[in-house]
Structures are given as structure tokens and as C-alpha cells.
N, C-alpha and C positions, 0 to 999 in steps of 0.2 A: 430498746426494741427499734426495729427499723420501720420507718414510715412507708407503708405499702401503698398509700394513696398519692404519693408525690408524682411529679411530672416526669417519670422515666420513659414515657412514650408507650405505656401499655394500658391506655385508657380504654375502658370497655364501654362503648356507646350503648350496649343493650342494658347496662346497669344504670341508666338515666332515672333519677328520681321523678322527673316530670312524666316520663313516659310510665312509670309504675303507677303513679297517682292517677293518670288518665285511664289506664287499665283497671284499677280498683274502682274508680268512680262509674264505670260503665255498668256495673250491676245494679239492678233495681233495689231500692231501699227495702221494700216490702219483703222480697225474698231473703235478704240478709237478716232482718228482724225475725222472720218465721223460723229460719235455721237456728238462730241463736237462742230463741225462746224454747224450742223443742229439744235441743241437745242436752242441756242440764237435766230437764225434767225426765227425759228418756233414761239418762243415766242413773237417776235417783230411783226410778221404778225398778230397773233391772237390779240395782244394788239391794233394794228391799226384798225382792223376790228371792234373790240368792241368799240373803241372810235368813229369811224364813225357812228356806230349804235346808240350809246347814243346822238351824236349830232344831228342825223336825227330825233330821237324820240323827243328830246327837241324842235327842229324847228317845227315838226308836231304838237306838243301840242301847241305851241306858236301861231301858225298860224290858228289853228282850233277853 
């Protein structure tokens, strides 16, 4: 494979790792933790509701 990161003169200054880290570190830590904590929990709740609805629909069809 060719090395695409070599010094061919097509360096992207916007792709600087230090600039990216500075951008990411600007976000407050509390907001990141709240979003991370609520994401999986919300997905679990939705999954359980969908599973109960499917089981109820299958039982209703089997009994009717």
C-alpha cells in the first residue's frame, strides 16, 4: 500500500491533532457524562418496550 501520510506537499492543516484535542477539550465534562449515562439507558428502555410489544402482539395473534 502507498503511504498517504508522506511529505508529498498535500498536508491538511485542518487535520491537526492538537487542534482537534483542543476542540474536544472545550466541552464541559458534566455535559459529556450526562449524555453518556443517558444514552445506553434510553436505548435499553426502548428495547424492552419494543420486546414487550412484540411478545404481546404474538400472544394476541396466537390466542385469536
